RODO-2510 file (C-alpha; in nm, 4 decimals, decimal comma):
residues 98
     n   res          X          Y          Z
     1     m    -0,1197    -2,4468    -5,9081
     2     e    -0,3701    -2,7165    -5,7955
     3     l    -0,5582    -2,4700    -5,5772
     4     l    -0,6182    -2,2557    -5,8897
     5     f    -0,7653    -2,5533    -6,0623
     6     v    -0,9873    -2,6234    -5,7742
     7     v    -1,1179    -2,2719    -5,7501
     8     l    -1,1828    -2,2629    -6,1323
     9     i    -1,3691    -2,5940    -6,1393
    10     a    -1,5721    -2,5031    -5,8346
    11     a    -1,6566    -2,1701    -5,9818
    12     g    -1,7594    -2,3444    -6,3055
    13     v    -2,0072    -2,5613    -6,1152
    14     g    -2,1240    -2,2601    -5,9299
    15     f    -2,1813    -2,0742    -6,2626
    16     i    -2,4175    -2,3621    -6,3816
    17     l    -2,6424    -2,3677    -6,0769
    18     p    -2,8332    -2,0258    -6,1433
    19     f    -2,9319    -2,1549    -6,4855
    20     v    -3,0676    -2,4916    -6,3598
    21     l    -3,2468    -2,3681    -6,0525
    22     r    -3,5334    -2,1296    -6,0100
    23     g    -3,5081    -1,7973    -5,8400
    24     r    -3,1942    -1,6590    -6,0010
    25     e    -3,3549    -1,3265    -6,0341
    26     t    -3,3291    -1,2773    -5,6535
    27     y    -2,9504    -1,2985    -5,6455
    28     g    -2,6597    -1,2386    -5,8760
    29     v    -2,5379    -1,5014    -6,1290
    30     v    -2,1944    -1,4881    -5,9837
    31     l    -2,2966    -1,5330    -5,6100
    32     p    -2,3075    -1,9178    -5,6275
    33     a    -1,9795    -1,9274    -5,8223
    34     a    -1,8195    -1,7165    -5,5717
    35     v    -1,9467    -1,9274    -5,2777
    36     a    -1,8353    -2,2435    -5,4382
    37     a    -1,4863    -2,1136    -5,5098
    38     a    -1,4425    -1,9747    -5,1676
    39     v    -1,5630    -2,2859    -4,9918
    40     a    -1,3747    -2,5192    -5,2120
    41     s    -1,0578    -2,3346    -5,1618
    42     v    -1,0830    -2,3142    -4,7861
    43     v    -1,1688    -2,6859    -4,7658
    44     w    -0,8614    -2,7528    -4,9943
    45     v    -0,6322    -2,5566    -4,7766
    46     g    -0,7715    -2,7102    -4,4664
    47     l    -0,7240    -3,0656    -4,5892
    48     l    -0,3660    -2,9792    -4,6981
    49     w    -0,2952    -2,8495    -4,3433
    50     l    -0,4425    -3,1833    -4,2174
    51     g    -0,1917    -3,3742    -4,4208
    52     w    -0,3689    -3,4704    -4,7196
    53     t    -0,1728    -3,4702    -5,0367
    54     f    -0,2658    -3,2570    -5,3312
    55     d    -0,2170    -3,5421    -5,5780
    56     g    -0,4697    -3,7772    -5,4095
    57     g    -0,8135    -3,7977    -5,5506
    58     w    -1,0051    -3,7642    -5,2236
    59     i    -0,8865    -3,4032    -5,1635
    60     w    -1,0224    -3,3133    -5,5017
    61     a    -1,3485    -3,4889    -5,4484
    62     v    -1,4139    -3,3556    -5,0959
    63     s    -1,3226    -2,9914    -5,1890
    64     l    -1,5358    -2,9876    -5,5042
    65     v    -1,8337    -3,1502    -5,3372
    66     a    -1,8149    -2,9141    -5,0374
    67     g    -1,8012    -2,6127    -5,2715
    68     s    -2,0871    -2,7424    -5,4828
    69     l    -2,3077    -2,8165    -5,1766
    70     a    -2,2439    -2,4806    -5,0259
    71     a    -2,3351    -2,3090    -5,3517
    72     l    -2,6477    -2,5207    -5,3880
    73     a    -2,7450    -2,4331    -5,0308
    74     v    -2,7173    -2,0664    -5,1042
    75     a    -2,8971    -2,0830    -5,4325
    76     l    -3,1871    -2,2751    -5,2699
    77     a    -3,2021    -2,0763    -4,9498
    78     l    -3,1707    -1,7350    -5,0776
    79     p    -3,4727    -1,6816    -5,3031
    80     p    -3,7494    -1,7451    -5,0422
    81     r    -3,5797    -1,5256    -4,7901
    82     r    -3,5324    -1,2508    -5,0388
    83     r    -3,8925    -1,2610    -5,1481
    84     e    -4,0038    -1,2513    -4,7886
    85     s    -3,7716    -0,9560    -4,7150
    86     d    -3,8840    -0,7743    -5,0199
    87     r    -4,2517    -0,8259    -4,9272
    88     a    -4,1916    -0,6920    -4,5766
    89     l    -4,0166    -0,3910    -4,7040
    90     l    -4,2895    -0,3095    -4,9553
    91     t    -4,5456    -0,3400    -4,6683
    92     r    -4,3444    -0,1215    -4,4528
    93     l    -4,2727     0,1490    -4,7073
    94     s    -4,6404     0,1535    -4,8376
    95     g    -4,7830     0,1989    -4,4874
    96     g    -4,9484    -0,1497    -4,4797
    97     r    -5,1384    -0,1045    -4,7905
    98     a    -4,9539    -0,3565    -5,0183
***
């Protein structure tokens, strides 16, 4: 049950990021939420396997911070790469005239 809470909280943080950061038109609004939820759940399960208890505060903090940082990294790294890729594709499709 706690894993569900971690996924929902991480997804909630991920849903906020596109509305706070620039460049959300280059990726879907759900992408940072999905990345945050996936990373937080993987970190949560990994920490459980390492022997951390689900009722401790550190497992919550580490899982949610890891998910939030991963979502932030995606939201910051994706827009410049997408714009560069779009420019290169436009140049290629227009025969170098754009």
